[in-house]
C-alpha positions in Angstrom: 11.1 5.5 11.4 8.2 5.9 14.0 10.1 8.9 16.1 13.4 6.9 16.3 11.6 3.7 16.9 13.8 0.7 15.2 13.0 -3.0 14.1 14.7 -4.3 17.2 12.4 -2.0 19.2 9.8 -3.0 18.3 10.2 -6.7 18.3 11.4 -6.2 21.9 7.8 -4.4 22.8 5.8 -7.7 20.6 7.8 -9.9 22.5 6.9 -8.4 26.0 3.2 -8.1 25.0 3.3 -11.8 24.0 4.6 -12.8 27.5 2.0 -10.7 29.3 -1.0 -11.2 27.4 -0.4 -14.7 25.5 -1.4 -15.5 22.0 -5.3 -16.6 22.9 -5.6 -13.3 24.7 -4.0 -11.0 21.8 -6.2 -13.5 19.2 -8.9 -13.0 20.9 -8.9 -8.8 21.3 -7.7 -9.0 17.6 -10.4 -10.6 16.7 -13.3 -7.8 18.5 -11.4 -4.9 17.0 -11.7 -6.8 13.4 -15.7 -7.3 14.0 -16.3 -3.5 15.0 -13.9 -1.8 12.7 -16.5 -4.4 10.1 -19.7 -2.8 12.3 -18.6 1.1 11.8 -17.8 0.6 8.0 -21.7 -1.0 7.4 -22.7 1.7 9.6 -21.3 4.4 7.7 -22.7 2.5 4.4 -26.1 2.2 6.2 -26.4 6.0 6.8 -25.2 6.6 2.9 -28.5 4.7 1.9 -30.4 6.1 3.8 -29.8 9.6 2.4 -29.7 8.3 -0.6 -33.3 6.3 -0.1 -34.5 9.8 1.4 -33.1 11.7 -1.7 -35.4 9.7 -3.7 -38.2 10.6 -1.4 -38.1 13.8 -2.1 -38.1 13.8 -5.9 -41.1 11.6 -5.6 -42.9 14.3 -3.9 -41.6 17.1 -5.9 -42.8 15.1 -9.1 -46.4 14.4 -7.8 
């Protein structure tokens, strides 16, 4: 698993991170990361819909 890192080592790292940062700060960071990922996905979908709208405009121009 993960290049020789086992479950025990991952749990130790998790405990150290919790002690250093605290639960509140970790949840805040995770929430901000989730918001950023959601905005990124919406941006990708927005660019795809813009491309579709541009293609529709080009098709209308060729028909006229």
